[in-house]
N, C-alpha and C positions, 0 to 999 in steps of 0.2 A: 504493500500500500504506500509506503514512503521509504525514503532512504536518508541516511544521516549525511548532512553536507559538511558540518563543521561543529567541533566541540571546543569550547573555550573554558578551561577550568580557572576558577578564581580562588576561592578558599573552600574548605570542606563544607561550609554552611551556605555559601552562595556561589553558584556556578551557572553557566549558560550553555544550552544546547540548541543549535539551530537545525531544524529539520525541513526538508523540501517535500511538500505534498503535491501530488499530481493535480488535484483540483482546486486547491486553495493557496498554493504557493508556499513561501517561507513562513515558518512558525518558530518564534523564539520561546524556548522554555527557560524561564528564569527562576532559579531556586532561591527562596528567601526564608530565613529562619523565623522571621517575624510574622509570617502569615499562617493561617490554620486551614484554609480551604483552597482547592484548585480554582483558578479564576481565569477566564478568557477575556482579553481586552482587544477590541478592534477600533482603531481610530483612523481618521483620514490621513492619507499619505504615509502610513506606517504599516509594517508587516504585523501579522497577528502575534500577540504576546500571550503566553500562558504563565501565570505565577504559580510556582510549585512549592508547597510546604516541604520542610526538611524530611518529614517522615513518609513522603510519597515518592516513589521511584519515577524516573523519567519514562520508563516503559509504561507504567500505569497512567501517567499523564498523557502519553501518546494514544493510548486506548481511549481515554476521555475525549481527546480531540477528534478521533475518528467517529465517535458516537455523536459528536456535535457538528459534524461536517455540513449537514444540511442547513443548520442555523448559521454557521459561519459563512457559507456561500451566499445565503440570503442577506446577511448583514453587509458582506462585501459588495453585493449588487446595489444595495441602497446607498452605500458610501461612494460607489463609483458615480452614481447620478449626482451625489452631493458635491463631489470634487469638480464636476462640470459646472457647478455654481460659482466657482471662483471668478471674481470680477476682473475683466480686462477693461481698463479705463480709456474712454475716448472723449471727444469734445461734447458728445450728446449723452454721456453717461449721467444718470441721476443718482447721486450718492449723498446721503445726509447722515450726520452724526447727531448727537444730542443738541449741539449748539451751532454746528457749522454745515455748510453746503459746499460741495466741490464744484469748482469752475476751471475747466481746462481750455486753453487757447494757444494760439501761435503768435510769435513775435519775430522781428527782423534779426534778432541776435542769434548767435550760434551756440548759446548755452541754454541750460534748463534752469528756470528760476521759479522758486516757490515762495508764496507770501501767505501768511495766516493773519487775517485782519478783518475786523468788523463782521464776524460770523461767516467769513468766506475762506476757503482753502483754494488759493489760486495757483495753478501750475501752468507756466508758460514755456513752450518749447519751440525749436526752430521751424520756420515755414516749410522747409524741405523734408523734415523728419517724419518717419512713420510712427504714429502713436503707439504701435505695438512694440516698439523698440524696448528691450529689457531695461535700459537705463532710464527711459521715461517712466515706465511702469514702476520701477524701484523708487524713483523720485516722488511719484504720486503717493505710494504707500508710506514712504518716510514722512511726507508732509501730513498725511492723514493721522499717522501715529503721533506726530508732534501736537496736532490739534486735540487728539484724544487725551493726551497727557495733560494738556492745559485744562480741558473740561473735567477730567478726573480729579485734578487738584482742587478745582472749584466746587465740585459736587460731592465726591465720595466720602471725604472725612466728615463733612457735616451730616450726610445721610446716615453714616454709621453711628455717629453720636446721637442723632435724633432717634433712630430705631433702638439703640441700646437703652436710652432713657425711657422710651415708651414701654419696653418689655423687661426692664430691670437687669440688663446685662452690664458687665464691666469688662473693659478691654484696655490694653496698655497703649497701643498706638496703631496707626494705619499707615502702611507703606503701599506704594503703587508700582506695579511692574507691567512689562510688556511680554507676557507669557504666551506660548503657543498652544498649551494644552490645558492649563488650569485657570478657572475663573477666579479662584481665591483659595486662601489657606489660613489656618490659625496655628500659631506656634504653641509650645508648651507654656510659655509665659504670657499667653493671651495677646500676643501681637498679631494683628490681622493684616494680611497682604491681599490686595485686590488688583485684578487685571484692568488696565486702562480700557480694554475692549468692552467692559461693562457699559461704556457710553454708547455702544452701538445697539444695545438691547432695548426692548420695550421696558418702560419704567417699572412695571410690576415684576419682571424677571430680574432686573437690577436689584430691587429691594429683596427679592427672594434669596439671591446669592449672599447679600450682606447678612440677612437673617440666618442663613445656613452657617456662615462663619461665626456669627455671634453665638449660635447654639453650641459651637465647638469650644467656646470658652467654659462651658459647663460640662459638656459630654465630648470627650476626646476620642470618639469612635463613631461608627455608623450602625451601631446596633439598635435594637428596638426602642430603647429609652431615648436615643437621640432623635429618631423619627417621631416619637410621641411629642417631644418638646418642640420640634420644628413644626409639627402639625398644629400645636397649640398657638404658636405665634403667627401662623399663616392662615388661620381660620379653617383648619382642616383640609388645606389644599396642597400639602407638602409634596405628595407623590404626583399630583396633577401638574404642579409647577415644574417638578423635576423632569417629567416626561416632555413638557413643552420646551424646556431648555435644550433637549436633545436636538431640536431643529436648528440650533445655532452652534457655532464653534469659534473659539478665539483665533483659530488657524485659517479658517475658510471664510473669506469675505471679499 
């Protein structure tokens, strides 16, 4: 059914085995001593990952993957369509963040110029250039991220404080990051990290993520008691909001 492509040994408790499957491609089996259950993770632009507890053999994990192949292929097909949603920016592209709107245009100069001002993200590029040029696309994304960071600084710390006070949470500080995979995190000392791409989300999902991390100041896990607490502060909509969030990605935009 499959063949072993590469094994990379790390330490006795954490090792990686990469297996090539005929129908689903590469699968990375990652052994971690801190986990208790086998878990399959499928994310955009990444190979399938399987987290393996220390007491489970790679062979057993391989059987688990074979049993889940139908679900994996179905998820990969969904993500393939999702990857097709990555924006290629042109002059007629409509793209808005919380506070800004993108405006692309051409100028007589031979350089790419970006301006963030008065609620606009302006990107000017040479008359003769193809908007599909990777340098232009990279400049657009860099400008959008700069605008997102400005917005995040303006909104997210205040939103976190407001929601914490409303629900009786305490946190140490808020930091902002441009992450590709995580919307947010909460450290052991209750410092909360939020992704600047929250500013691309509908307001109710932005609040949901902040509440999710605030709940981690009390529950440092994702077990039943955590979801009970999150359900309480979201009016019984925790799972519904979590499913809705699956339609968005910090990496795909």
